[in-house]
C-alpha positions as CSV (number, residue, x, y, z in Angstrom):
1,M,123.9,18.2,190.2
2,T,123.1,14.5,191.7
3,E,122.1,11.7,190.1
4,P,118.6,10.1,190.9
5,Q,118.2,7.4,193.0
6,P,117.2,4.3,192.1
7,S,114.3,2.5,193.2
8,V,114.3,0.7,196.6
9,T,110.9,-0.6,196.2
10,S,111.6,-2.2,192.5
11,V,114.6,-4.1,194.0
12,A,113.0,-5.1,196.9
13,L,110.0,-6.4,195.2
14,K,112.1,-8.4,192.8
15,Y,114.2,-9.9,195.4
16,G,111.1,-10.6,197.6
17,F,109.7,-12.6,194.8
18,I,112.9,-14.3,193.9
19,T,113.2,-15.2,197.7
20,A,109.9,-16.1,198.2
21,L,110.1,-18.5,195.2
22,A,113.0,-20.3,196.6
23,G,111.7,-20.5,200.3
24,I,108.1,-21.7,198.5
25,V,110.0,-24.9,196.6
26,Y,112.3,-25.5,199.7
27,S,109.0,-25.5,201.7
28,L,107.5,-27.8,199.4
29,I,110.3,-30.2,199.4
30,I,110.0,-30.6,203.2
31,M,106.4,-30.8,203.0
32,V,106.3,-33.5,200.5
33,A,108.8,-35.5,202.4
34,D,106.7,-35.1,205.4
35,M,109.6,-33.5,207.8
36,G,107.2,-30.3,208.5
37,D,108.0,-30.9,211.9
38,N,112.0,-30.8,211.9
39,R,112.6,-27.3,213.2
40,L,116.2,-27.5,212.1
41,L,115.2,-27.8,208.7
42,S,112.3,-25.5,209.0
43,S,114.4,-22.6,210.4
44,L,116.7,-23.0,207.2
45,A,114.0,-21.0,205.4
46,Y,115.2,-18.1,207.5
47,L,118.7,-18.8,205.8
48,I,117.0,-18.5,202.4
49,L,115.5,-14.9,203.6
50,I,118.8,-13.9,204.6
51,I,120.1,-14.5,201.6
52,G,117.4,-12.7,199.7
53,I,118.0,-9.5,202.0
54,V,121.8,-9.9,201.3
55,L,121.4,-10.1,197.4
56,A,118.7,-7.3,197.4
57,M,121.0,-5.0,199.1
58,K,123.8,-6.0,196.8
59,Q,121.9,-5.3,193.7
60,Y,120.7,-1.8,195.1
61,K,124.3,-1.0,195.6
62,S,125.3,-2.2,192.4
63,I,123.0,0.4,190.5
64,N,123.3,3.1,192.9
65,Y,127.2,3.7,192.4
66,G,128.2,1.5,195.4
67,Y,125.7,3.7,197.7
68,M,123.0,2.5,200.2
69,S,122.2,4.1,203.8
70,Y,121.3,2.4,206.7
71,G,117.7,3.4,206.3
72,Q,117.7,2.5,202.6
73,G,119.0,-1.0,203.6
74,L,116.4,-1.5,206.4
75,G,113.8,-0.9,203.7
76,I,115.0,-3.1,201.0
77,G,115.1,-6.1,204.0
78,T,111.8,-5.1,205.2
79,L,110.2,-5.1,202.0
80,V,111.9,-8.2,201.0
81,S,110.7,-10.0,204.0
82,A,107.0,-8.7,203.6
83,V,106.8,-10.3,200.1
84,F,108.4,-13.3,201.6
85,G,106.0,-13.5,204.1
86,L,103.0,-12.8,202.0
87,L,103.4,-15.6,199.5
88,S,104.8,-18.0,201.9
89,G,101.7,-17.8,204.1
90,L,99.6,-17.6,200.7
91,F,101.3,-21.2,199.7
92,M,100.7,-22.8,203.1
93,W,97.2,-22.2,202.9
94,I,96.6,-23.1,199.5
95,Y,98.9,-26.0,200.1
96,T,97.3,-27.2,203.1
97,S,93.6,-26.4,202.3
98,F,93.7,-27.9,198.5
99,V,97.1,-29.9,197.7
100,D,97.4,-31.7,201.1
101,A,94.5,-31.5,203.4
102,E,95.6,-33.7,205.7
103,Y,99.0,-32.1,206.5
104,M,97.9,-30.0,209.5
105,G,96.2,-32.7,210.8
106,R,99.4,-34.9,210.8
107,M,101.3,-31.7,212.3
108,M,98.8,-31.3,215.0
109,E,99.0,-35.0,216.0
110,K,102.8,-34.9,216.2
111,Q,102.6,-31.7,218.4
112,R,100.4,-33.8,220.4
113,E,102.8,-36.5,220.9
114,V,105.7,-33.9,221.8
115,M,103.4,-32.0,224.4
116,L,102.3,-35.6,226.1
117,D,106.1,-36.6,225.8
118,Q,107.0,-33.3,227.9
119,G,104.7,-34.5,230.7
120,M,101.9,-32.1,229.9
121,T,98.2,-33.3,231.2
122,D,95.4,-34.1,228.9
123,E,93.7,-31.0,229.7
124,Q,97.0,-28.7,229.0
125,V,97.3,-30.6,225.7
126,D,93.8,-30.1,224.5
127,A,94.1,-26.5,225.4
128,G,97.1,-26.1,223.4
129,M,95.6,-27.9,220.6
130,A,92.4,-25.8,220.6
131,M,94.7,-22.9,220.3
132,A,96.3,-24.1,217.5
133,E,93.5,-24.5,215.6
134,N,92.8,-20.9,215.6
135,F,95.6,-20.4,213.5
136,Q,94.7,-22.7,210.9
137,G,92.1,-20.5,209.0
138,P,93.3,-18.7,205.6
139,L,93.6,-15.5,207.0
140,A,95.8,-16.6,210.0
141,M,98.3,-18.4,207.8
142,I,98.5,-15.5,205.2
143,F,98.6,-12.8,208.1
144,G,101.0,-15.0,210.3
145,G,103.0,-15.5,207.6
146,L,103.3,-12.1,206.6
147,V,103.6,-10.6,210.3
148,G,106.3,-13.2,211.4
149,A,108.4,-12.3,208.5
150,V,108.2,-8.9,208.6
151,V,109.2,-8.8,212.3
152,V,111.8,-11.4,211.7
153,G,112.8,-9.6,208.6
154,F,113.4,-6.2,210.1
155,L,115.5,-7.9,213.0
156,L,117.7,-9.1,210.3
157,S,117.8,-6.1,208.3
158,L,119.0,-4.0,211.4
159,I,121.8,-6.2,211.4
160,I,122.6,-6.6,207.6
161,S,122.1,-3.0,206.9
162,A,124.5,-2.1,209.5
163,I,127.0,-4.5,208.0
164,M,126.2,-3.6,204.2
165,K,125.8,0.3,204.3
166,N,127.8,2.6,202.6
167,N,127.1,6.2,202.8
168,R,127.2,8.5,200.1
169,P,129.9,11.2,201.4
170,E,128.3,14.6,201.8
171,F,130.7,16.9,200.0
172,E,131.5,15.0,196.4
């Protein structure tokens, strides 16, 4: 008789919320410091996601007698990423709509300067800015955060699961 498997979903949701909270606090600090256009600092949010995925998988293995299949790890990592992306997108929309409504305008202006510095024509810059404005609505922010985090989280989980998996022996 085998013991019941712990829930992948409950572990992933728990760590998804914890990871999202850490990511939101980090993002808030960057945005309040007006450093949201710093690509290096912004990309460090993915480090928070990686840590959250690893901790979730470690937790699952610890409650599952040290075992986690590749598929279970992939599911945990992807679900942690989905919760992270959904809550991060929701936070961005709330922050940019109600807390600091000028934030997106400042970021757009900085982006415009970067495009002009790269030698783009005014027409190219205007076209780029018009396209970027399409992704500033609430649904675009939330859905974009979700999809982006799920894609990146899935790819990260492919690697992390391969490293952390420990299959249960078939004949025990």
